[in-house]
BAFI-3210 file (N, C-alpha, C; in Angstrom, 3 decimals, decimal comma, padded with zeros to 6 digits):
// residues 104
n [1|2|3|4|5|6|7|8|9|10|11|12|13|14|15|16|17|18|19|20|21|22|23|24|25|26|27|28|29|30|31|32|33|34|35|36|37|38|39|40|41|42|43|44|45|46|47|48|49|50|51|52|53|54|55|56|57|58|59|60|61|62|63|64|65|66|67|68|69|70|71|72|73|74|75|76|77|78|79|80|81|82|83|84|85|86|87|88|89|90|91|92|93|94|95|96|97|98|99|100|101|102|103|104]
n.u [-013,867|-012,922|-014,844|-014,433|-011,828|-012,218|-013,907|-012,193|-010,098|-009,930|-007,637|-005,883|-006,809|-006,091|-003,306|-003,085|-004,059|-002,533|000,103|002,895|003,988|006,880|009,263|010,662|013,386|014,863|017,811|020,235|021,777|022,615|019,073|017,630|015,376|015,367|015,077|014,615|016,888|016,433|017,117|016,560|013,830|010,836|008,203|005,805|006,506|006,988|004,430|003,022|004,381|003,794|001,174|001,360|002,348|000,200|-001,839|-000,758|-000,791|-003,554|-004,321|-002,762|-003,687|-006,212|-006,248|-005,972|-003,762|-002,988|-002,982|-000,970|001,554|001,542|001,868|003,983|006,505|006,023|006,546|005,044|001,759|000,313|001,547|000,832|-001,982|-002,220|-001,078|-002,923|-005,230|-004,480|-004,156|-006,753|-008,480|-007,149|-004,894|-005,172|-005,094|-005,859|-008,452|-009,687|-009,491|-011,165|-013,596|-013,883|-014,111|-016,508|-018,346|-018,429]
n.v [-000,446|-000,850|-002,549|-004,910|-005,620|-005,935|-008,131|-010,024|-010,322|-009,221|-008,637|-007,861|-005,335|-004,044|-004,055|-002,332|000,062|000,430|-000,161|-002,224|-005,310|-005,580|-007,792|-008,018|-008,051|-008,379|-007,071|-007,697|-005,810|-002,719|-003,245|-003,312|-002,894|-004,210|-004,574|-007,898|-009,955|-011,303|-013,992|-014,661|-014,782|-016,409|-018,857|-017,577|-014,872|-014,766|-015,318|-013,076|-011,028|-011,758|-010,917|-008,176|-008,315|-009,607|-007,705|-005,544|-006,693|-006,970|-004,264|-003,270|-004,851|-003,882|-001,447|000,687|000,895|003,580|004,513|003,100|004,294|006,199|004,744|003,017|003,280|002,847|001,166|-000,273|-001,603|000,275|002,707|002,702|002,904|005,408|007,066|006,741|007,740|010,434|011,229|011,035|012,208|014,350|016,188|016,609|019,323|020,403|019,337|020,631|023,255|023,172|022,625|024,932|026,808|025,998|026,444|029,167]
n.w [-006,671|-004,113|-002,819|-004,230|-003,466|-000,716|-000,719|-001,768|000,148|003,322|004,678|002,719|002,104|004,451|004,147|001,962|003,041|005,404|004,848|003,837|005,368|007,348|008,216|011,417|013,814|017,083|018,323|020,751|023,453|022,942|023,237|020,170|017,529|014,340|010,732|009,438|007,538|004,216|004,288|006,879|007,097|008,125|007,626|008,369|008,123|005,347|004,310|005,204|003,858|001,281|001,016|000,403|-002,210|-003,454|-003,082|-004,520|-007,083|-007,557|-007,608|-009,769|-011,913|-012,026|-013,218|-016,124|-019,031|-019,280|-016,696|-015,561|-015,837|-013,831|-011,508|-011,768|-010,562|-007,921|-004,836|-002,990|-002,214|-000,811|-001,580|-004,304|-004,109|-002,839|-004,808|-006,890|-005,629|-005,231|-007,891|-008,876|-007,037|-006,026|-003,855|-000,285|000,214|-002,278|-002,464|-000,275|-001,124|-003,367|-002,096|-000,565|-002,638|-003,839|-001,794|-001,587]
ca.u [-012,703|-012,823|-015,663|-013,781|-010,696|-012,748|-014,414|-011,034|-009,425|-009,891|-006,255|-005,245|-007,199|-005,236|-001,993|-003,206|-004,256|-001,544|001,461|003,296|004,611|008,336|009,682|011,641|014,015|015,478|019,226|020,549|022,858|021,311|017,959|017,238|014,583|015,831|014,478|015,300|017,354|015,569|017,497|016,005|012,368|010,217|006,990|004,834|006,987|006,784|002,993|002,632|004,966|003,060|-000,061|001,650|002,434|-001,165|-002,556|-000,218|-001,267|-004,958|-004,390|-002,185|-004,582|-007,478|-006,112|-005,651|-002,369|-002,691|-002,751|000,222|002,693|001,473|002,171|005,041|007,645|005,588|007,090|004,086|000,355|-000,108|002,008|-000,005|-003,294|-002,095|-000,850|-004,200|-006,120|-004,039|-004,418|-008,181|-009,200|-006,325|-004,368|-006,079|-005,098|-006,667|-009,848|-010,185|-009,619|-012,381|-014,748|-013,999|-014,586|-017,907|-019,188|-018,514]
ca.v [-001,280|-001,145|-003,721|-006,067|-005,995|-006,422|-009,476|-010,882|-010,619|-007,971|-008,382|-007,127|-003,934|-003,537|-003,806|-001,145|001,246|000,573|-000,396|-003,626|-005,899|-005,703|-008,669|-007,374|-008,847|-007,565|-007,350|-007,377|-004,941|-002,436|-003,856|-002,508|-003,649|-003,962|-005,502|-009,163|-010,177|-012,272|-015,338|-014,875|-014,882|-017,701|-019,036|-016,539|-013,644|-014,872|-015,202|-011,680|-010,255|-012,142|-010,118|-006,947|-008,647|-009,879|-006,425|-004,800|-007,334|-006,603|-002,857|-003,104|-005,468|-003,157|-000,154|000,645|001,208|005,001|004,701|002,366|005,212|006,883|003,874|002,060|003,413|002,582|-000,072|-001,004|-001,420|001,535|003,781|002,667|003,418|006,844|007,725|006,749|008,677|011,793|011,502|011,123|013,048|015,482|016,157|017,174|020,777|020,662|019,044|021,694|024,439|022,978|022,759|026,372|027,502|025,640|026,991|030,639]
ca.w [-006,496|-002,682|-002,504|-004,824|-002,625|000,554|-000,950|-002,010|001,405|004,085|005,065|001,625|002,265|005,523|003,558|001,124|003,895|006,474|004,373|003,814|006,542|007,324|009,312|012,289|014,864|018,128|018,573|022,144|023,921|023,535|022,503|019,012|016,557|012,979|009,761|009,185|006,165|003,537|004,742|008,220|007,054|008,354|006,813|008,740|007,491|003,892|004,027|005,427|002,761|000,078|000,941|-000,323|-003,630|-003,933|-003,132|-005,664|-008,308|-007,744|-008,011|-011,111|-012,888|-012,020|-013,894|-017,542|-019,357|-019,071|-015,262|-015,144|-015,729|-012,535|-010,371|-012,097|-009,650|-006,544|-004,289|-002,171|-002,555|-000,194|-002,459|-005,507|-003,750|-002,582|-006,094|-007,607|-004,943|-005,531|-009,307|-009,171|-006,083|-005,648|-002,506|000,718|000,008|-003,474|-002,126|000,592|-001,970|-004,165|-001,192|-000,255|-003,829|-004,051|-000,757|-001,686]
c.u [-012,587|-013,609|-015,046|-012,634|-011,189|-013,277|-013,263|-010,377|-009,279|-008,478|-005,495|-005,581|-006,376|-003,846|-002,016|-003,297|-003,091|-000,103|001,832|004,012|006,118|008,726|010,815|012,226|014,623|016,906|019,521|021,690|023,217|020,211|017,476|016,457|015,013|015,135|015,312|015,858|016,435|015,865|016,897|014,483|011,923|008,940|005,944|005,216|006,695|005,309|002,518|003,161|004,222|001,771|000,179|001,712|001,046|-001,963|-002,071|-000,748|-002,718|-005,073|-003,881|-003,103|-005,914|-007,423|-005,786|-004,209|-002,013|-002,408|-001,434|001,427|002,707|002,014|003,366|006,237|007,290|006,087|006,068|002,666|-000,162|000,306|001,171|-001,356|-003,243|-001,865|-002,143|-005,196|-005,760|-004,365|-005,895|-008,967|-008,432|-005,813|-005,391|-006,203|-005,973|-008,142|-010,440|-010,388|-010,891|-013,640|-014,968|-014,566|-016,077|-018,830|-019,308|-019,309]
c.v [-001,721|-002,397|-004,997|-006,542|-006,552|-007,842|-010,454|-011,282|-009,319|-007,646|-007,638|-005,644|-003,294|-003,205|-002,528|000,115|001,499|000,420|-001,862|-004,022|-005,972|-006,593|-008,025|-008,387|-007,891|-008,033|-006,891|-006,370|-003,825|-003,024|-002,896|-003,403|-003,226|-004,927|-006,779|-009,162|-011,215|-013,701|-015,677|-015,005|-016,296|-017,775|-017,964|-015,207|-013,654|-014,719|-013,766|-010,790|-010,528|-011,333|-008,797|-007,215|-008,920|-008,592|-005,584|-005,368|-006,959|-005,166|-002,656|-003,686|-004,742|-001,832|-000,356|001,044|002,677|005,304|004,078|003,288|005,951|006,041|002,954|002,127|003,097|001,216|-000,904|-000,746|-000,098|002,719|003,851|003,302|004,931|007,616|007,812|007,707|010,116|012,161|011,749|012,027|014,308|015,323|016,750|018,679|021,153|020,425|020,155|022,978|024,356|023,140|024,228|027,140|027,245|026,268|028,511|031,087]
c.w [-005,040|-002,315|-003,054|-003,944|-001,296|000,397|-001,126|-000,693|002,184|004,549|003,964|001,718|003,380|005,002|002,722|001,984|004,845|006,010|004,507|005,097|006,335|008,500|010,113|013,270|015,876|018,330|019,998|022,266|022,964|022,653|021,418|018,061|015,158|012,022|009,636|007,763|005,541|003,988|006,104|008,231|007,361|007,516|007,101|008,085|005,993|003,523|004,197|004,297|001,463|-000,087|000,218|-001,820|-004,216|-004,067|-004,311|-006,974|-008,589|-008,231|-009,437|-012,177|-012,998|-012,767|-015,367|-017,788|-019,123|-017,600|-014,819|-014,976|-014,400|-011,399|-010,608|-011,160|-008,203|-006,077|-003,519|-002,662|-001,987|-001,066|-003,734|-005,212|-003,547|-003,884|-006,892|-006,962|-005,283|-006,971|-009,572|-008,235|-005,737|-004,228|-001,560|000,532|-001,194|-003,170|-001,264|-000,199|-002,815|-003,313|-000,859|-001,427|-004,043|-003,006|-000,827|-002,841]
res [m|h|d|f|i|m|a|e|d|s|e|l|w|d|v|i|c|d|g|s|f|v|p|m|k|t|i|d|e|p|a|v|t|v|p|k|t|r|k|e|y|n|d|v|d|r|k|a|i|e|k|n|f|r|a|k|k|i|l|v|y|s|i|g|p|e|e|y|n|r|i|s|a|c|q|s|a|k|e|i|w|e|a|l|q|t|a|h|e|g|t|t|k|v|k|q|s|n|i|d|m|l|t|t]
***
């Protein structure tokens, strides 16, 4: 699946690995960075946000119906990817336990 996504758009793979883009703005006095409201999004913001939707669509269309229940509550492509990794590879703790068991 990784090669398919990389061929589609390497930026989508970044969204899957790093998380979705959240448009931010700075408010003065004191200077604080906060998320923009949807009404404040510009074209650049919308295009960046659209990448998360495209990445999610690729992941959802790439799985079968039995996998859908695992990821149906996920909000981002990154969450979907992490849920699928955990389901199929286990958590880091489980993987380390398996490695320890195999080496003994």
